[in-house]
N, C-alpha and C positions, 0 to 999 in steps of 0.2 A: 368676369361673367360666370354665373352660377352653373356648375357642371351638371346639375340635376335638371336644368331647364333644356328643352329642345332648342337647338341653335339653328339659325337661318342666315343665309347670305343673299342679299338682293343686289343685282348689278344692272347697269344700263350700258351695255357694251356697244362698241363700234362694230357694225355688222361685218366689216372687212377683216376683223381680227378675232373672229370667234374661236379659231383653233388655239390662239395664244390665251384667250380667256379661259378655255377649258383647262389649260395647264395651271393657270392661277387658281381656278376653283379647286383642283385636286391638291394644290399646295396648301391652300387655306383649310381644306378638309383635314389634312394631316396635322396642321399646326393647332387649330382651334376646335376641331371636330371631335367626334363625328357630327356632321351637319345633318339635320333632319331633312332639309330641302334647300335648293338654290332656285331663285327666280330671276329670269332675264326680262327686263323691261324694254319698252320702246318698240319701234317698228322693225321687225326682223324678217328677212326673206325666208323662203324654204331653206331650213337649216341643213347644211351639209358639213359635218364635222369628222375629221380624220381620227382624232384621238378619243379614247374612251373616257367617260366620266365616272368618277368614283362615288358620286352622290346623285340622287334623283334631282333633275334640273328641269324646271317648267318654263314655258313661254307661251304667249297667246298667239295662236295661228291667225294669220290674216284671213279675211273672208274669201279671198281668191286663191288661197294656198292650194297647190296641186298635190301636196304630200298628205297621205292618209295614214302613214305609219311613222313610228319613231325612226329617225335616220341614224341614231347611235344609241347604244345601251345607256339607259338612265336619262335620255333626252326625251322629254314628254311635251308634245305640242297639244294645247287644249283649245277647244273652240269655245269662245265666250258668247253668252254668259254661261258660267258653270261653277259648281262648288265641289271642291275636293277635300275629303277628310283623310289626313295622314295617319299612319299607324300610331304615332305619338299622341293622337287625339286632337291635334290642331286642325282647324277648318280654314281652307283658303278659298276665297271668292275671286273669280276673274271676270271682269266686266268690260264689254266693248259697247260704247255708246251708239255705234252704227248698227248694232244688231236689232232686228225687229222683234226679237224674243226677249228683250231686256226686262220686260215686266215680270217674266217668270222668276227672275232671281229674287223678287220680293218675297217669295214663298219661304225663303230661308231666314226670315226676320230674326234678328238678334243672335244668329248662330255663327257669324263669321269672325274668326280671330284675326285673319289677315285679308286685306283686300288689295287688288292690283288693277289699275286702270291706266289708260293713256292720258286723259285729261285730268285736270284738277276739278273738284266740285266747285261750282260757282260761288258758294257761300264763302269758301276760303280764298278763291281768286279775287273776289270783290274786296276783301279786307286789305289786300296788297295792291289794289288798283292794277291787276294783271288779268283783266277779264278775257283777253284773247286766249289764254291758256286754260280757261275754265269752260265747263259745259254744264248748264243747268239741269240737263237730263239726269245727271248723276246724283243730285242732291237728295231726292226722295229715296233713292236706292241706298245711299250711304246711311241716311237716317234709319232706314229699315234694318239694314244688316248690323249697324252699330259696331264696326270693326275696332279692334284694339290697335292695329297698325294699318294705315292706308298709304300705299306707295303709288306714285304717279310720275310722269315726266313733263307733261304739258305741251311739248313740241318735239320735233325730231331731234333738235339739238339738245333739248332738255334744259332744266334749270334747277340748281341745288337750292333747296329751301326746306326748313323744318318749322312747322307751326307749333306753338306751345301746346303742351298737352291740355286737353279739355275733357270734361266728364260727360258721359251719357247718363249715368245714374250714380248712386252712392257706392257702387262696387266696380264700375267699369269705366275706364278712360280710353281716349283715342289719341294716337300720335300720327299726324300727317307728315309724310316725308316725300319730297320731290328730289329726284337725282338728275344731275347733268349727264351728258353722254361722255363716255370714255374719249380721251384726247381733246376735250374742249377746255381743259384747265380748271374744271370744277369737280366737286366730289361726285363720283359715279358709282360708289358701292356703299353698302350699309350692312353691318353684321350685328346681330342681337340675339338674346335668349328670351324665351317666352314660357312662363309657367302658368299654372292654372289657379294661382292664388288670387285673392281679391286685390284690386288695385287701390292704391292710396290716392284718394281724390283731393286731398288737401293741397293747396297751392296751384290748382288748375285754373286756367284762364276761362273766360266766358265761352260757352259753346257757340261757335259761329252760326250753327244751323238753327239756333233758337233766338238769334238776334233779329229784331224787327227790321226789315230792310229799309234803307233810305228811299225817299220817293223816286229818285232817278234810277234806282236799282230794283224797283218793284217787280214782282214776277210777271212775265209776259208769256210764259210757255206753260201750259197746264197739262199737256199730253206728254208721255214719255218718249214717243217716237217723233224725231224731227222731220218735218216736211219742209219743202223749199220756202213756203210762206212763213213758217215758224222761224226758220233760220234767218230769214230776212228781218223779221221783227226783232229777234234777239240781237242781231248785229247792229240794227239801228239804235237800240237803246244802250248797248254795252260795249261797242267798239271803242277802245282807248289805246293809246300807245303803250307798248309793253316795256319800252326802255326810255331813258331820259331823252328829252327833246333834242333832236339833232339840228334843228333849224337855227342858223346863225342870226345874230342881230343885224337887221338891215333897216334902213330908213324908209319904212313904208308901214301903213296900218296893218296890224296883225289880224289875220283871218283865223278864227278859231274853228274847231271841228263842228260846232253847232251852227255855224253860218257858212261853212265851206260847201261849194257846189257839189263836190265829189264825196263828202263824208256821209256815211250812213247815220251819224249822230244828228245830222241836220234834219229837223222835222219836215223841211220842204224838199228834201231830196226826191227826185222824180223816179220813184220805184217802178213805174210802169214801163221803164226803159231797160231794166236790168234783166239780163239773159241768164246769168249763171253766177253763183256765189261759192267761192272756195273757202279754205281755212284762213288765208291771209290776203286775199284779193278778190275782185269780182270783175265780170265782163258785162258791159252795157253797150247798147247801140249808141251811135253818135247823134248829137243834135245838129240839124242842118247837114245831112250827109253829102259828101262829095260825089259819090257814085250813085247811079240809078239802076233799077232792075234791068236785066237783059233777058234775051229770049231763053237762054238756058240757065238763068239764075233769077229767081223771082223775088229777090231782096236786094237792097243796096249793098249790104255787106260791110259798110263802114261802121267800125265799132271801136271801143276804148277799153283797155285793161287798166284797172285802178287798184293800187295797193290799199289796204284798209288803214295802214299807218298814215297819219296826217303829216307828211314830210315833203319838202320842196324838191329834193334831189333823188337820184338813183342809188344813194347810199342806204340800202335796205338790209334788214336781217336776211341771213342766208336762206331761211325757210321761205321768205316772201319772194326773193329773187328766183329760187328754184320753181316755185309755183307759177310765177309769171312766164318762165321759160316753158313750163309744161303747157300752159295755155297757148303759147305761140305755136308750139309744135302740133298740138291737136287742132288748132284753127287752120294751120297750113294743110294738114291732112284732109280736113273737111272740104276745103276749097279746091284741092288738087283733083278730087273726083269730078269736079265740074269744069276742069280745064283752066283753073285760075291759079296764078301765083299770088303771094301776099307780101305787101310791103308794110312793115311796122316803122313808125317814126316817133321820136321822143325828144324832149328838151329837158335837160337837167341843169338847174342853176338855183342859187339861194333865193333869187327874186321870185321864183314860182310860188304859187299858193299850195298846190297839191300835185305832186309828180304823177304822171300817167303816160301810157303808151297808146297811140292811135294805130289803127290798122285799116288798110284798104285792099280789096282784091283787085288784081290786074290780070287781064288775059296774058297767058304765059308767053306767047310769041312777042307781045308788045313790050313786056318787061325785059326780055332777053335782048331785044334788038334796039330799044330806044331809051332805056332809062338813063344811061350815061349822057346822052345828048340833051335830054330834058333837064338834068341836073346842071350841066354846064351852061345851058341857055339862061336858066333862072339865076345862076351865080353871077353871070355877066351883068344881068339887069340889076341885081341887088348891089353888087360891088361897084358898078360904074355909074348907073343912072341915079341911084338914091344915095346921095352923099352922106346923109345923116345915119344911114344904117351901118351897123357893124359889118365889116368885111368878113366873109366866110371862106375858108379853104378846106375842102374835104379830102381826106385820105381814104383810099380803098383798102380794106382789111379783109383777109381771109380768116376763117374761124380759128385756125391754129398757128397764125404767123407771128403772134406775140406783140403786135403793134397796139392792140386795144388798150392794154393797161395804162400806158403812158398817155394816150389820147383822152382817156376818161377819168384822169386823176382829179380834174376840176370840172368846171362847167362845160357842156358840150351839146351839140345837136347830132342825132344819129338816125340813119336809115338802116333797117335790117331787112334783107331780102331773102325770102323763101321761095323755092321753085322745085317741083318734082319731089316734094317731101324733104328736101335738103336745104339746110341753111347755106346759102351760096356765099354771101359776102356782106360786109358792113361798109357804110360810108360815114365817117366821123369828122366833125369839125369842132375844134375847141372854140369856146367863146369867152369873152372878157366880161366879168361881172360889172354891173352898173353902166354898161354901154348899151346904146339902143340896139335892140335885136328885133328883127321882123319875126314875130311869133307865128305868123302864117306862112313862113317860107317853105316848110315841108309840104304843106297843102298846095302851095303855088306850083311846086315842082310836079306833083302828081296831077294837078289840074292841066298843066301844060302837056304832060305825057298822054293823058286821056282825051285831050282836045276839048276840054270843058271849061274854058276860061271864065264863063259867067258863074261857075259854081266854086270859084276859089275862095269866096267869102262865105263862111258858114251862115252868117246872119241873113243872107239873101236866099238861103235854101231851107228856111224853117218849115217844119211840118205841123199840122194840127195834132192835138192830143190823140185823136182817133187814128191818124196816120202813124204816129209814133207807136201806139199800142199795137197796131196791126203789123208794123215792121218788126217789133220785138217778138211777137208770136211767130212770125215767119223765121226769124233768126233762131229762136229756141228749137223749132221743129227741124231746121236744117242742121243745127249743131248737136242735137240731142245724142246721136249715136257716138259722138266723140267726146262728150262732156264727162270728164273724169271725176267731177264733184258729186255725181249721183250717189245716193246711199246704197 
């Protein structure tokens, strides 16, 4: 590395090991420095570091950060979007796609040497068929700033990837680099030098921002600020699996995302029922709801959590699983204020088309006193009366008793019970693949508990389009104070 060039170190640290990372930064500064700057990527909490840094170290403050000052010498939290010019003359741009001031960054057209974002630009993500890590909002900003180095992570876990260098013009090229997070087994740091000499554009690949998009990836978002409607339209067109297909081969017709009832790629997906869209999953009201509005609750409350990945089982990326759990906790908090507990139920098995989690609000006293009896009653009917059905045997699990892992290694049926904002317990029954399973069993249990036997079949509880739209609006208004996906 040319000693005359300013040197930089970019890291995607594990937030739990920041003090150890500081030691590594100081060590690298001694070995290869002096460093002009260090940049920390990814989602970081309000940073509290015990050790002193020997080099200016930058990170993007979250929008809800409570810290207004540096918490350590040389530790600099920046609010994005912003542009910083270092004493060595290098200009750094920090961009947050959730910021409503993102358009202002375009005033610095062509001046950014380094650019740091959370997401990948969609133009690059699309070339790798990884559109869930991309954000189309970034594309015009990247084209305007024309950075020489662009760093991102794509997700909380991150992903190591280096796009071949491409040219902005005859003197300036760009290198896009995505880093995995520390302790994930992929590259999480990058050191380099940057001079002010003209770049050698020979051998560069085609600029992905200048490639005419394919029809299925045509632009659908023209404004720079995402609205819920724009987010929905983008996800409908661009939701794809980030990893290799996990679905095992089974003897049944394959349902593809463009025909799947739950996939946003399906042009016939019923968007009028969608309540909330996150980064990896979404919340929708249920078709043919089991429950009906009550005096102190003006909506049915029966809803479904759906991962964006088109996969039949609960074997999901960590980021998706964490977001689904966040949805569950926030939904439970919303219904608690109305005096309701919440029961979530799911079936995970290779024969499924698209894994999902259903939820139903239950009056708190009813759940506490009668759920076990309802489960045992429906088990007896299932196991003894209907000989063709697969027998089920449920095990009660507490959140930290260690039973869950063994019971969910393969296919399973699971109830998850929330009450008083607390995850109380699970009921899990392993199932045998390719054997007849009553897919309506969880609904039958709750119909028995609620004494609504005529509503145990969803097809007999269909609503009109107008009724579904009205129910969705009621759910949105009810859930809005707890919806963590808001910009």
